N, C-alpha and C positions, 0 to 999 in steps of 0.2 A: 564484556561491557555492552550495554544496550546501545543501539544506534538510533538516533532521533532523526526523523524525516520532517523537513520544512516545506511549506508551499512557496510559490514564487514571490510572496510578500514577506517571507522570512518568519512566518508564524509556525511554531511547532504543532504538527497535525497528527503524527503517528510515530510509533517506535517499533523496533524489532526486539522481541524478548530473546534472551539467551536460553531457549529451551531446545529440545532435540529437533523440533520442526522449524525453528526460527520464525515463530508466529509474529505477524504484524498486527498490532493493536492500534485503533484510533486513540486519540488522546483521552477520550472519555472512558476507555477501557474495553471497548468492543473489539473482539477478535474478528478480523475481516479477511486476512490473507496470510500467505507464508512464502518464504524464499525456498526455492528448490534448485538443486543441481547447480549449474553454472549461471546463476543470476536470474533464472525465471521467477516471475511473481505469479503465483496462483491464488485465486480466491478460495476460501473455505468451501465454496460451492462447486469447485472444480474448474472454473473458468480461468483461462490464461489471460491475465491482465496486462502484462508487459514484462520489462526487464529492469534489473538493477545492475548497472554497468558503470564502473569508474565513479562510484559514489553518487550517481544520478539515477532516478527512476524515470524510465522511458515508457510511453504507451506502446501499443502494438504497431503504431505508425512511425515510431522513432522520435516523436516529440517529447520534450522534457516536461515531466509532471511534478517531480519532487526532488529534493536535494538534501544532502547532509550539511552540517555546519561548514565543512571544508569546500563545498561546491556551490553554496547558496549565492545567487547573483546579487543579493542585497544583504545588508546587515541583518542578522537574526535577532528576533525579539527575545527578551528575557523569558525563560520558560516558566509557565504557571504550573500549579499542582495537577497531577494526572488523576483521572478517575480510577477506581479500583478495577482490576482485570476481571472481566467476565469469564465464565467457563467457555471453552472452545467447543463449538458444535462438532459433530462427527464430520471429518473431512471427506468430501465427496470425491469420486474418481476424477482424475485430471483429464481435461480435454486435451486434444492434440494442440501443440504449440504452433502458431503460424511461423513462417520463415522469419529469420532475424532481419529486421528492417535496417535501412540506412539511417544511422542516428544523426539527428540534426541539433542545432542550437536553438531552434524554434521552441517556444513553450506551447504546450497544449492549451486549448481553450477551455479546459476543464480543471476545476479545483482538485487538489490532491485528495481531500476527504471524500469528494464525490467519486473520484477515480477508484480509490480503494474500497469504497462502499459497494461497488459492483460485485465484490467478492463475498458479500454476505449471503447467508443461507436464507432463502425465502421461507417465511412462515405463513401458513394459511391463516386468514383472518376469520374471526368469528362473525358470522352474519346472522342477524336476527330477522326471521321471517314471520 
């Protein structure tokens, strides 16, 4: 069963697919990250984003960024239709994970979608000269 992640306002923002990598997709269908080993969250670009521990997403400083329906601090909104899943870019080599932080009840100052989007693979932009 896919797990849905909600932001601090209770809005569905992302979900984990039940594939071999446990890919995390934004609600619009963009693949941005994946779950690895004992709760590590890595971006498709290889960057260590944070941890998924006890049904809560924590950033690398230990602040709470995302929640499941069981841990949301507010009532969750009715989920809207999701975008079609995009293809997953080639996963880049994983960066070293920072030390596990002291987890806090403080929420991060960053929205869950922005947090997970840090895991996107950068694409060169076309420049016209």
